[in-house]
N, C-alpha and C positions, 0 to 999 in steps of 0.2 A: 900854159906850157909846162912841160915836166921839168923838174930840177935835176941837177947832177946826182943828187942823192936818190932820185926816183929811177929805178931801173926799168920802169915801164912807161911807154908813151901813151898819149891820148888815143892813138889808133889801137894800141894793144888793149886798152880798156874798152874801147868800142867793140872790138871783136869778141872779147870775153863777155860783154853784156849780151851779145847775140847768143853766145853759147849758153848763158844762164837762162835766157828766154826759151831756148830749145829744151833745156832740162825741166823748166817749170811746166811746160805744156804736157809733159808725160808724168808729172807727179802723181803717185798713187796707181799707176798703170803698168809698173815694171816688176811686179811680183816682189820677190825677196831681194832683188838687186836695186841699188839706188838709180834714180833717173839722172842721166848724164847728158850734157850737151857738148857738141864738138864742132869747131869751125876750122877749116884749112885755108890758109891764105898764101898766095904767091904773087910777088911783084905788086903788093898792095891791092890785090884783087881776091875776093872770096872765090875759091874754085870748087869747094865742096862743104857740105854740112852733114852732121849725123846726130842721131838721138839713140838712146837705149831703146831697143825694140820692146814692143808690148810683151809682157810677161818676163822681160829681163834679158833676153838673149836674141841676137848678138848685141855686143856693146856698142856704144856711140862711136868710139874711135874706129872700130872695124867697119861699121856702116859708112862712116865718112870716107874712109879709104876706098871701100868697095864702090861707092857711088861716084867717085871721081874719074873723069874721063880725060884728065890732063896728066902730064908727067909731074909726079910729086917730088922729084928730086929738087932740093933747094927750097922746099916750101916750109911753112911754119904752122904748127897745130896749136890751137887754143882749146883747152878742155877743162870743164868745171871741177873734175875730181881726178886725182892721181890715176893714171892708166894701170890696169891690172897686169900682173907679171906671173900669175900662177896658172897652172893647167887645171881647168875644171871641165865643164861640159863643152866648153869652147876653148880654142888656143888662147894664150895670153895676148893682150893688145900690144904689149911691148914688142912681140915678134912681128906683128903686122907693121908697126911703126918703123922698125929697123929695116925690114924687107923693102918698104916703100921708098926708102932713102929720104924721108923727111929730115930736114936739117936742124929744126928747132922745135921744142915742145914747151909750152907754157901751161901750167895748170894752177888752179886756184888753191885747193886745199889737199892735204895728205889724206889718204883713205884710212879709216879707222880699222879696217880689216888687217889683222896681224900678218896675213900672207902677203900683203901688198905694202903696208905703211913704210914709206921712204926707201923701199927696195927698188922700185921702178926708176927712181931718180938715179940710183947708182948704176943700174943695168944700162940705161940709155946713155949716161955719161961715158961709160966704158966703150961704147960704140961711137964715140966722138960726136954725139948729138948734143947740141946746146940745150940745157934744161933749166928753166926758171920756174919758181913757184911763189905763191902768195898774192897773185894778182886778184884784186877784189876779194881778198880773203874773208874779211868780216861779213860782208854781204852774202857771200856764197856759203860760209859756215852756217849762217842763220837759216838758209834754205835747206841745208843738209841736217839740221838739228833732229828732225824725226828719224832719219836714217841712223845717225849716231846713237839716238835713244834706243832704237831697235837693237842695234848691235851690242850696246852695253847692258841693257836690261833684259834682253830676250823677251820683249813684250811689244804689242802694237802701240803706236803713238795714238792717243785717244783725244778726239775732239768732241765736245758736247755742244748741243744747240737746243734752245727752247724759245718759243714765241709767246709773248705776253701782251695784254692790252694795256692801255694807260692806267687802268685801275688794277693791274697785276693779275688779271684772270687769264688762265690758259685753256679753259673749256667752258662753253656756255651752250646749253642744249639747243637753243634756237638761233644762235649766232656763231656758227662754227668757224667762219673765216676771220682770222685775226689780222694778218699782215697783207700787204698788197702784192701786185704782180712782180714788182722789182725785187722785193725781199724774197719772193718765191724763186726767182731766177738765181739769186745768190745761194739759196738752199740747194738748188739743183747743181750748181757749180761745186758745192761742197761734196755732194754725192758723187760727182764725176771724179773728184780728187781723192776719194777714199775707196779702198777695196772691200770694206765691210761696213754695213749699216745695221745697228742694233736697236730694237724696241722690245717692249714686253708684250705678252699676250693680251694684257688689258687694253693697250693702245690698239693692237690689231683688231680685237673683237669690237671695240667701240667705234673706230674710225674706218676700218677696212682699207688701209692705205696701200699704195702701189710700191712705194719705196724705191722707185727707179729714177734715173736721170732723164728729165724731159726737155733738155736743151736740144735744139735742132741738130740732128746728125750725131748725137752722142748717146743715144739710148743703149747702144751695144756696150757702153762703158759703165753701165749701172753696177753698183756694188753688190756683193753677196748679201742676202738678207739673213739676219741673225736674230732669233726670237728667244727670249727668256720665258719659259713656261713650266713651272714646277710639276704640274700634274697633267700636262698635255690636254688642256681644255681650249686650245686654239680652235676657232671655228673652221671646219674643213671646207665650208663653202666660200671662204674668203678668197680675195684675189691672190694673195701670197701663196696659199696652198694650191689653188688651181693652176698657178703658173710656175710651180716649183719643178725642179729637176735635180739630179744628183750632184750638180755643180753649184747651184745658186742659192740654196736654202739650208740653214742649220738651225736646229732647235735644241737648246739646252733644257733638260728636264731632270726631275728627281725620282718621281714615282708615277707609274702608270701600269695598267694591266696589259697582258700580252696582246690582246686583240687590238687595243688602241695603238700600241707600238707598231704592230703589223700594218695597221691602216695608214699610219703616217709614212712608214717606209715604202709602202706601195705607191705613195704619191711622189716618190723620189727624193724624200727629205732625209738629210743626214741628222740622226739623233745622237746626242752626246749626253750620257748620264753624268750628273754632277751633284756634289754634296750641297746641303743647305744647313744653315745654322739653326739655333733654337727658335728664331723668329721666322723660320721658313724662307730665309733669304739666301741666295747663292753667294759663295765666296767669289767676289768679282776678280780678285787677283788670280785665282785659280782658273777662272773662265778666260781671262786674258792670256794666260800661259798656254791654254789649250788652243785658243785662236791663233796664237803665234805659231804653234806647231802645225796648224792647218794652213799656214802661209799668209795669214792676215798681218799686214804691216801698218796700215792706216785705218783706224776704226772711227766712224762717226756714230754717235749715240743721240738719237732723237727721243729722249725719254719723257715720261710724264712727271708729275710732281714728286712721287715717292722715290722712283729710281734716280732722278736727277739730284734730289736732295741728298740721298745716300752717297752718291758718287762725289758730290761737292764736299761733303763732310769728310770723306776719306781721301780727298784730293787725288782722285783717280784721273780726272781730266788734265791733260797737258795744256789744253787751251779750251776756252768756252765762249760761244757766241750767244749773246742775249739779244734777241730781236724784240723791239718794243714799238707797238703801234700807237699813234696819237689819239686813237678813239677808245672810248670806254665800252665794255661789254656788259650786257644786262645781268643783274643779280636776281631778277624777279623769278627765274625758274632754276632748274638744276644747273649749277656752275661749280667750277673748281679754281681756287686761287693758288698762285705760285708762292710758296712759303720760304723759298731759299735765297731771297735777295740779300739779306743781312749776312748769311753764311758765305755767300759768294764773294761779297766785298771783304769779308774777314780772311778768307782762305787764299784768295788770289791777289797778290800785291800789285801787279801791273794791270791797268785798266785803260783801254784805248777806245775812244769813240771814233768809229770808222766813218769817213766821209765818202759815201758811195753813191750819192745822188739818188736816194731811194724814195723820193717824193713824200717826205714827212715821216716815213718809218725811220727808225734808228737802230743801228747795230753796234753793240759794245763788245769788244774783245777782251776777255780776261785770260791771263796766263801767268 
């Protein structure tokens, strides 16, 4: 039971939990806008729900109001993030709320956007709408951490991932499969939740990966493919190049002759020239700035040993997933060992062993 000090009831919390699940299901799929969930209740009955649309517009509140076929007068709206009150490509959500005659709005956290922060509260109050904030605040702030990071830093939120065997090998010539099908499904979930996926040309040329989401029904939500390739020596007969178009593939390069550049552009690939340091390595912070300007907000990096180690040392990853198989891989032929475990443990203070029922595989989250 709620106490007198608690301005929210158990029912309030239940409805906000539903709104949060709606927001989570669109994470990484709403472009530069945050993913928001919205639930409208009247007489203790849910009469409508809404989510931020794919690519970010219209917003969740607008969709929930539009989708409702009942009279909204006297209803209550639960929304994970403060409704917008500024004119952009779409009218402000506060206008829709006021016109609908919704009588109460409860939102979890204030928007970090200066055009909105705490302004909607005042606008709605002036229209005699009851407004409450802070319901499930800590839990929902944690969900919006990537969005807050985007807004503050003007950079994508970066997630790293690597799979290793029991004896810490990430590549063996005759035993390429490391993790099992359950870990693979989690990898595809990460791909679904991120709008960009980065690898190097070395990984591409060696493994010829597809880099798409292969969860049933979610292939169309595969992330943009981003390749780091100093001299444009990516194999043109690879799956990535053959399936590229001017929306789904970017390659960062430094030097290449005009004929090679032309060849890649004809394949529909976006080429972005970038500087390298003395060791012929890209400046990753500069790369991330450029990706942010291209609209990338959530970036997954499935790197090899060198790239992953470099990014761990420079603490580029906001969070990092270490997949570990219980089986050893052979060292008798060509193989590559992951050398970044000690650095990973030193650089990232929080270490969580995820219990995901992966049938003996283990995933550890660092952040």
